N, C-alpha and C positions, 0 to 999 in steps of 0.2 A: 490473354484471358482475364476477365473481370475479377479484381479481389473480392472475396466474400468476407465482409465484416460482421462482428457478432453482437456490435454493440446494442441494437435497439432489437433484440431478440429476448424480452424479459419473461418468456414461458419456455419450457422444454419438458417435452414428454417424460413422463414417469418421475417427474420432480414435483414434490409439495413444497410449498412457502408457508411459514408463519411469521407474521409481523410480531416482534419482540420489543420490550424496552427494558433496561436495567439503569442503575445507579453509577455514576462516577464522579465521586467526590462533589456531591450535591447537585449535579447535571443529570438530567434523565437522558440518555442515549437510546436512540431508536435504530432498530436494523431489521433485517430478514433472515429467518433462519430456514435454510433449504435443505430438505431431508428426501431420501430415495422412497418413492412410494411403495408401500407393502413391506419395507424393512422391519425387521425384528430388532427391538430395542434391548440392551443398550447399543448406542453407535458410536464409533470412532467419530469425532468432531474435530474440524479445521476452523480457525479465526482467519479471514480473509481480509488484508488491507489493501489498499492501493496507492497510487501515485500520489504526489503532492496537491494539495487543492482539491481534490476529489473526494466524490459522494459515492454513496454504496450502489448506486444506479449504474456506475460507470464499472470499470473493470473489476472492482471487488465483486458486484453482483455476477459478471459474466463468469469469472473464474468459481464463484461458490456454487452457482447453478449447475456448472460442468462437472464440479467435484461431487454433487449430489446424484447427478446422472451416473456416475461411477461407484455408488453405493456409501457415500459417506456423507455425514451432517455438515454443513458449512454456514457459517454465520458471517454476513457482511455488514456493517453497521456504519453509521455517521458518526465522526470524532466530535468532540466537545466544540460547541460552536458553528458546526458546519451543518449542511443539509436540513434534515428534519430534527435533528438532537438540539436539546437546549445547551445554555452556557453561553457566557460572554467575558471577556470580549470576543465578536465573532470573526470568523475568516482569518484567525492566526495560525500559521505554520509553525506550532511549537513542538518539537521532538519529546519534550518532558511530559506535556500533556497528554500528547497521543500514545507515548508508551504507557501512561497511566491508565488510559481509556482500553488499551489491550489487556491489561491485567484486571480491569473491571469486566471485561468481557469475559476473561478466565473464569473471574468468580461467578459471574451468571450461568456460564455452561456447566460450571462445576457442582452448581446447585440443582441442576435437572436431573430428574431420575432416568430420564431415556439417553443420557450422554454417558459414555464412559471415557476412553483416552481423549486427550485434547492435544493439538499442536499447531502451529501457526505458519501461514503463509503471506509473505510480505513481497509486494509488488513495487518496483521502483523505488521512490522515497521511503516509504515505510519499511523497506527491508531493514535499515537500519534500527527503526523503533521495535520492529519485530524481533530482530537478533536480540536486543537487549531482555525484552521480556522473556523469551526463552531461555536466555542464559541465566537469568535471576529467578525465575518463577518455577518452583519444582513440579508444579501442576502441569507444565506443559514440555511434552515430550520429545517432539522433534522440530526441526526448521527448514522450512523450503522458501527459497528466494528466487523470484523469477524477475529477469532484467535489472537486477539490483543496481541501485544509485548509493553508494556508500562512501561518501566524503568524510574528509577532515578538515577542520580549518584552513591548513595549507592548500589542499585542493580546491577549496571553495575560493579562495582569494584568486587563483589562476583562473577558474571557470568564470568568475563575475568581473574579470577586467583588471586584477592586480590589486595590492595592498590597499592602496590609496581609494579605489573604489568600492572596495569592500569595506573599509572603516567608514567612508560616507553613508553607506548604506545602514551599518550598524548603528551610526550616530543618528539616522532618521528614525530608527526605532526608540530611541531616547529622547527624542525632540519633543518639544511642547505640542500636544496636539496630536501626537502619533495615533492615538487610539481612534480618532476621528478620521484619520487618512486612510481610505479605502480606495485601492487600485483596481482597474480593470484586470481580471485574471488572464485572458486570452482573446485576441482578435486577429482576424485576417486583415482588417483595415486600419485600426488604430495603433499607431506606433507606439503610444504611451503604454499600451498592455504590457504587463509582466512577461507574457509568453506571445510575442508578437509574431504571427503567420506560424506559429508553431502547429504541425501536423495534431491531428486527433483533437486537441483542444480546441481549435479554432473551426472545426468542421462539422456542420450541423447533422450530418449522416452517421457521426460518430461520436466525439465526445461532448460536442457543444448541444448538450440536451437539456430540456427543460428544468430537470431536477438539477442541474449543476448551477452552483452558487456563482461561479465565474468572478469571484472576488478575491483579493489578497490585502490583507491589512498591513500597514507599514510596521506595525508590531512584529510582524514575522521576521523581518531581515536579521535581528540579532540573534535569537535561538537557533535560527537556520543557518546563519553562515559560520557560527561558533560551535556548531554542533559536531562531534566526532563520532560518526558511525563505525570507526574502525576498532575503537576501544574494546567493545563487547567481545571482539576475537580472542581476547586473552582470557576471557572467564568462560567461553562458552564450551563446554564438555560434551553436549548431546549431538545426536547425528545431524548433519546438515546437507541438504541438497541445493546447489545452484544452478539455475537454467538461464541461459543467455546466448548471447553471440558476440563475434568480434565488432559488432556494429552498435551495440547498445550505448547509451549516452556516456557512461562513465565506466567503460573497462578497466580503467588503472585501478579503480575503487575494488571491482572485483578481485583483481589480481593480487592486490595488497591484503585483502582481508584473507583469501585463500592462504596466502603465504603465512600469515599472521598466526591463524587459529591452528590449534593442535587436537580440534573435534574430529571425529569421524567424517570424512569429507567425500561428497560424490558431486560430479560437475557434469552437466551436458550442455554442450555448446552447438547452437545451431549454423547455418551457414552465414556468409558475409552479407547476403542480400536481406537478412533478417533484421529490421531496426528496432529501435526501442519501442516505437509507438505501434510496430505491427504484434508485439507481445500483448498489447492491450485489448485487441478485437479482431485480428486477422485470423479467419477461421482455421486455416491449416496450422498457423503457429501456436494459437491457443489449445487446439487440440493435441498437437506434440508436447506441450508444456503441462497440460492437466493430465495427459496420460503419465508421464515421467513422474509428477507430482503425486497423483494418486497411487502409483506402484510403490513409491517411497513411504509414503504414510501407512499403507497397507502390510509392508513387509515387516 
């Protein structure tokens, strides 16, 4: 049976879309606010963020549309220096900047008369950023994570080939000319791509869409590899839902975060056949994930 993917389905019956923009530390960020047609304001809203290097037209938009179809308002936006948003340097995977952008998105939604309660959904790498935002911002009520990637520096060393390799990549961020060194993000044929032959990212009928920058600045290595996505578990007191499977990219990070936090915790784990990339756009997996997330935010 052929797998049905949702990546290239930008419209959904009963869902309205509104192009929006807001400021984040001097950069104009651009996004789309999805709302259920005919809904009565004020609405419960969700900020949706995606995997590393991605833009709003990829899995954030997919999940935001599906949440709107279930009666929630949902915002997907491009981070500083990515997609249609302003800001420089561009194509930098910087957790601190992206977390600040989530807080700016919170301020924007909080300023709207048609929005009431606000929560956050982080997918893959942005799970760590969203967890920090929800833990530290009183305006955010709940946290949902889908296929979470939650590394700390020690985990990152193991993932990226050991301490020496990680140190060399970090040094590359500090090297002269790093700001001008922009790597290819993903490719099925170019071995030097950061994500060589990675599913979803390198497939034109999935993540390799025209809107995807498909670039990765060398400035990313230091903030990315030294990031501690586990630390927010100590501060998080708000309800959290984690949706994943035994076959996500970093199950050890999810296990460690669950063990570390004292926040009210719910977990839904799908079958071993469900991979990290299936959570991004596989129709049945997205449906199961969004159903759980929607119920969690509405409860």
